[in-house]
Structures are given as C-alpha cells and as structure tokens.
Steps between C-alpha positions, in 0.01 A plus 500: 500500500727785373546797731338837416509807711537880518826661613313829466117481502336629183390867528764587773555878508857594593633848554843420649767233479408179681499127541236236468436211743722193498355199329618143575585321171658192657194293389557574134566188281677682217634817672432684170242776485347720237483855650235730365498864601197708401508879542145639491559867594787751520577869451740649256880557545555205735643146487445175686781247567388159638740234626455159670728404781562156651562394864578168672295596810258779408674750728843574356512623142815538291582840342468376141173385338463162336284657224461859385206576274551760227442856608149622411358842448142431378202275534524150366615146564856371540602133525820334616601162617639439847718187512589378849633148424863607534432694826366222730593699810217745432177385666326841498461776243366853517450798269667839540411808305668843450321803359678790339346825388659788314386834363222670691486458877123445519319269483686238707615167368230239448459165322217242521628151416509134590752218467361146459720190486393169341714192529608363166418126468793259460582417137529136421861392457419327169192411294424131463538365142139383511369857545720633214362233260146563610512880469 
C-alpha cells in the first residue's frame, strides 16, 4: 500500500516561521512522493516559502533542504516531486516554512495551508510484449 500523509495538516494557520513534525519514510517502497501544497487563505503583500528537509535519525537536520517548493503569494495549489532514492540515509522528513511580509506593518503575517505527500507507485521496468499486442 503506497504511503500517504500530511507534512502540514490541511487548514493549518501559520503566523511565523516554523517546522512541521518529523515523518518516518523508511517504509516507503519507491521513496518517490508527489507533494501537493494547498494555500486556502492569506493576506496581501506577503510570501510563503516551504521546504522539505531530510534526516537520518529524526533529530539532526542538515542546513540545506532536499526540496524547495516555489515561493507563493496567493491562494492555490502547487505540486512538486520529492525523490529520495538517491538519498538512502534519510529516514525522516519534515516541512519548514518561512513567511515574509512587506509594505504595511499591520496586519501581521498569516497563511492557511497544508502539504500532503502521496507515494508515487513504482513504474514497471518494461511492458511485456503480450500487453503491447493486446492494447
């Protein structure tokens, strides 16, 4: 059964920079995930930067992310692929977000968003000739 989980629960309201909880991905068969970020609310003149970090033990986290999603300013959906097959040392992942606001001082920074990951099923190495002839 492919893994599916939230790195940031849908509808999470954030008003400052932060980190999500660590998730153990060592049970993943493919180590490849489709990341879907959905922003459902925000205010004007601000940006949201979301990154995913990997860790071998779930306690020490490197300074550089393994995936950085595109910077976003408005509501909507953003998708990206997280590929961990070449990083077998990472057993845990977590999200980190940074908020930036410019212009007027008030109101304070605020985004409501979620980040869901779904494991991408393994692709067959080749299609049998019988299936090509039949299809």
